[in-house]
C-alpha positions, -999 to +999 in steps of 0.1 A: -148+162-196-161+131-212-141+103-197-157+077-175-162+089-139-142+077-110-167+053-094-155+061-059-166+098-063-201+090-075-222+074-048-257+077-061-275+069-093-308+084-103-332+078-132-351+108-143-382+108-164-387+134-192-396+166-175-380+158-141-357+183-124-324+178-106-325+213-093-342+247-097-334+283-091-331+290-054-316+255-046-281+253-032-267+225-054-231+216-051-233+182-068-215+172-100-236+150-123-223+125-148-248+116-176-248+078-181-274+080-208-302+103-218-302+141-220-307+171-197-309+208-203-294+235-181-314+267-185-326+300-171-360+317-175-358+352-192-392+369-192-409+334-191-388+322-220-363+293-216-327+302-224-307+270-227-272+274-214-259+239-218-269+203-225-257+172-207-258+139-226-242+105-225-206+107-212-207+144-201-206+162-168-230+190-157-235+211-126-249+243-112-215+260-115-226+292-098-238+273-067-209+249-068-184+277-066-202+301-042-222+277-021-252+301-027-285+293-045-283+287-082-301+306-109-304+275-131-329+248-139-315+213-147-343+193-164-344+159-182-355+163-218-358+125-221-354+096-197-319+100-182-296+081-159-274+102-138-245+095-114-243+120-086-211+131-069-220+150-036-203+182-025-175+164-005-165+142-035-170+170-060-146+192-041-119+164-044-126+159-081-123+197-088-091+201-068-077+186-100-075+219-120-081+200-152-116+192-141-123+228-132-107+241-163-130+219-185-161+232-167-151+268-171-141+264-207-175+249-215-192+280-200-168+303-219-176+286-252-213+290-245-208+327-237-191+332-271-220+313-288-245+338-272-225+368-284-221+355-320-246+373-341-250+353-372-271+321-368-249+302-393-218+310-372-235+299-340-246+267-357-211+259-372-193+266-338-215+242-320-214+216-347-176+217-347-173+217-310-200+191-302-211+170-331-226+144-308-250+170-296-269+168-329-273+130-324-283+132-287-305+162-284-338+168-302-337+196-328-362+219-311-339+221-280-308+227-301-327+255-319-336+272-286-300+268-275-288+285-307-314+313-303-333+304-335-364+287-347-364+250-355-372+259-391-341+282-393-319+254-378-333+230-404-324+254-432-289+259-419-284+221-416-295+217-453-272+246-463-243+230-445-250+196-461-251+212-496-218+230-490-202+196-481-211+182-515 
């Protein structure tokens, strides 16, 4: 979902500084967020280690899907990884937006793609899947966060990017 938001459905604009959170585990958060500019990460903590589930960057939507669907507390953190402007659609407006099955389908497909990424064993395959699906990610998100998302070190990601460039020659 990367088209412009319907302005009637987004009634609040927030500017986040790097490190600010929109929500944390335990919050009931049923808002839908549209990233005007900047970048956020959606993650969980696993034995004190961040496991990045998704990124939101210019032109994308992001939410606590678990809380949105169940009205229960989320398990996710949503944190700005650089200064970010966000439009917020509250629960009432989000429900209207998501009645359009296309909107819900897009959110669910994004989570399904991430699940496949997590189950893919070979680092090169994870890298290629994400590069093909979201080339803008590599322009919008710092490499250290992408490496964490792909479950590899920044050095491994750097080597894979060089390999990929050499194969294109």
